[in-house]
N, C-alpha and C positions, 0 to 999 in steps of 0.2 A: 504493499499499499504507501501509495505518494503521500513524502512529509509535508508537502505544497498542496497550496488550494487550486484545483482545476482553472480559477478563474479569479484574481483580485485586481481591483479597477483602485488607484487614491488618488484624487482629484483630480480626475479627469476632467478638461476641460476643451471644447473646441470652438471657436471664435470666427465667425465671417463676415469680417470691416467690422460693423459694429453690433450685428447680430451673434449671439451667445446661445448657439446651437445643442451645446451641450454642458451642465455648468456645474464645475467642481463635483463630480458623479463619485459615490465611493460603495464598491460592492462585491460582494465575497460569494461565491459558487464553492460550495463544499464535494465531498469527494462524496456520490454517491444522490446528489439532489435532483430533483426535477424541477430544475429553477423554473421560474416563470417571470418574463422580463417585459413590464407591462406598463400603459400609457393611449393617451390620445392618440392620433395620426399628428404625423409632424411634433411629437412631444421630443425627439432627439434620440430614439431608440435603435434606428438604422446606422446613428453615425456614430453612437455608441461600440455599435459591435464592429464597424469598420476597422477602428481605432482600436479593439481589444486585438484583431486578424491584423494587422499593420498595414492594413488597407490605406488607409490613411494619416498624417501626423497627429497628433494631440499641441492644441495651443499649451497646454500646461499641464501636470499630472502625468500617471503610469498608468502601465496593462504589461501585467506578468497572467501567465498562462502558465501554469505549472512550473511556476519561479521565474520563467522564461521572459525576456524582451521580444517580442513578435518585430516591434522594432528596428531592431539590432540583428536578427538573424530568423528566416523563415525555418528554421529548425527550431524553432520556439513551438512550433504550430504541428509537432510530426506525429502529435498524439490525440491532433483535431480532427474533427471533418463537419461538414454540412453543408449549410448555405444560407447566404445573406440576400433579402428580398425573391429572388426564384433562379431554382437549377436551370444551367444552360444544357443544351445537347446542340449536336448536330440535327438538322430535323430530317435530312435526305440519307441518313442513317438510321438502321435499325439498334435498338434497343442495349443488345449485345454488342454490337461492332462500337456502339461510342462506351459502352463498358469495358472494352475491352482497351481505348483510347487510355479512358482514365488509368487503369491498372498499366499502362506502359509508363505513365509519367510518373507514375506512384514507384513503381518499382517492386525489388523483395519478393514476395510470393501473393501478390495480390489479385493477380490474373487469377491463379485458381479458389479464389474464393469468391467471383463472382456466380455460379451459379446456386452456390447458398445466400447469396444477397439476394438474387433476385426469389426465391425461393420465399423469404423470407417477407418479401414485400407483395409477396404472391401476383409475379409479373412474369414466371417462367413462360407460359404461355403465350404470351405477344415479347417474348424476345425479341424474335425473326419478325419482328414489326416496323416501321420507319416511324420514328418516332413524331415525326410529323404529323401521322394519325392519331398518336395519343389523344387521351383526353385532359382534361389540365390536372385532375387528382393522380393521374397515371405517371406522368410529367414528374411528378413531387414526389411520387413513390419511388422513381427511380432514382432522382435526386438522391434521395433515404439510401437506395441500394448503390448509387455510385461513395457513397461515407460509408458505407456499411464494407465497403471490401478494403475498408483500412486497418479495419479492426480500431477504431479507436479510442482513448479513454473517456472523452468528450465529445458530446454530437452536440451541434447549434446549426437549431433550426428558427429560419427567421419568416413567422407566418406561415407554418406548413401547410395547413386547413381553410388559405381564403380559396376561395372561389370552388371548394369541394360538395358534393352532394352529403344530404346525410348521411350516405350510404359510406361514402369517400372518409368523411369526417372519424364516423364510427369504429372503420378501417385504421386509420391513422390515430385514433385516438388509443386503442388495443396494441398498437405497434411500438407505440412509444411506451404503453404500458408495460409491454412482456419485456422489450430493450433495459427499460428502468429498471426489472426484478432480475435484469441478466446482469447489472453492477456495471452499468453505463450511465456516465453523470449525462445530464440533459441540461441544458441554455435555452428556454426556448420563448422566440417572442412572440405577443398574438395579442389581437383586441377582442378576440372567441373569450369571453371570460368562464364562461358557463366548465370547456373546454378547458380551460386554466385550472379551473377549481378544483375540477375533477381528477386532473393528472399531477399537479402540481404541490411538491410540500413546502417548497418555501419561495417567498415572490419577492421584486422589487416593482413600484411603483412609481412610474417619471411623472413631474407634471413642467412644461416650458423647460427642459433640461434639467431640470432640478430631482435627483431622489427624495420624496414623502415618505416611502416609507420603505422598509426591509425587513424581512426576518417570516417567520413562520405564519402559515393564515391562520393556525389557530389560535397566537398569541393575539394579532391584528384583529379577530374577530371578538377574543376576550378585550379588549382594550377599547372595544365599542358598546362595551354593557349590553345589559340584556333588553332585548325589542318586545314590548310586551302588546298585544292586542286585548282590547277590553271591550265589552257589549256588557248596555248596564238597560233595567228600566227605566231612566231616566237619565241619558245622557249629559243634557246640561249643568245638570248637579254632579253627572261625575267630573266634567270637566273644570268646573270650579271647586272641584275637593281638588281636583289632580293639582291645581296652579299655585295652591296652598301649600303644597308637600313636599319638603326636604329629601334629597335623592331622586327625583322623579326630574325629567326634562324631557324637551323634543314633544312636548304633546303635539300630535296631529291629528286632526280628523276630516275626512275630505268624502263630503255629504252623509249617506246613508253608511255608508263603510263605517265598520268598527275604530274607537280610537287605537292610536298607537301614540307610545312613548318609549323611551328609556329609564329602567333603571340602576341606581349605582349598586344594589345587590338586594338580595331575599330578604333583607329585613326593611328594606325600604318598601317590599311588597304587602310584605306582612302588614305592613302600619298602614298603608294606602286601604287593604280590604278590610281594615277596620275601620277607616275614615268613613270608607264608603257605605258600609253597615249602619252606622251611627247617624250617618244624613238623609237615609232612605230609600240610595240608588241600590237596590238590589244585582248583585253581580249575573247577570246571566253567559260571560265568557271572559277567563282571566286565563290569556293563553302564550305561552314565549314562541315569538315569531321569527326565528334564526335569519342573523344580517345574510344575506348572500355576499360573494365576494364585486361583486354589481355593484352591489347597495354603497360598499364599502370604498368601492376605485370610485364613481361618482363623487363620493364626499369627500374625496381628498384628490380629486384633480379638477371639481368643480368648486365656482364661487362666485359671488358677486362680480358682474363684469367680466369674467375670467374667457368666456366665451368669445367675447369681443378682442380683448386686450390677445389669445391664442390666435385668433383670426389675422388680425394685425398684425403678429411675430410672422405667420406660414407667408402673409403676403411680401415683408420686406426681404426672407429666408429667401423666396421665389426668386424676387429681383436681384439677388446677389451673387446664386447659386445655379439658377435655372429650373430650380424646383425646391419643394423643401427635404430637409433631411431629417 
């Protein structure tokens, strides 16, 4: 087992003129993680990944892959495979030939692993077909096959499920889960939060180029507190009771839907139950409502004026770089 983390970013920053695409990003991907790197479009995820792989030079900070600097030597990426944005192949060649070319560039015994990789991604029956005739999902899976013939310790996937139909997304999810179970570390950049929530044990969430959370998914949910759904015989009275209770916050009610609020702990819920009974508002429903990753993501990445500010930032970045990063 390596003593160095598969990925370590410290103070990573990238500026394009007056636009800061990535702003002091620090994160660690531990061995065995399925690590989700999340953020709105244009938040700086792909730029961070490019710096991590040595494809672009950071303005400041450093990236280490298994303890090595990819800016100094491509050997730092010897145990890394995957793709950023989308895998690229020769469309006029078949899948098998494309993988043979990849194996020839990689050397060692990569060629001997092509059949196994095709089997893992379930493309054996289509290996003789031209890639130009592949569906988007098949090209995504061929990209993973190209990565697997290297037998990487770290698999990097940037939006691997983009454009996939529900069946393709299910197959991609099952594949990533299987590779993780076999001991591979996976770093997954995605905006499909339900997929990330099912697959990942740790996440980093980026907003306007900055990390706003890094850690365990369970810790993120715990930090959000308990979200409770409440229905009573008199919700107007219940709302007045909720407004006066210590340990109760974020009370919302939309039309006839149940009241929702957050409680600091179970003691606050117990005290609220007693207060509701004393007020005459009988409890018809009092149940926890688990916060989803989507709920937490929007809470961390959206705020008053945030959408407008992010739109302006992306427009300026596009003017300077030819497209948002």
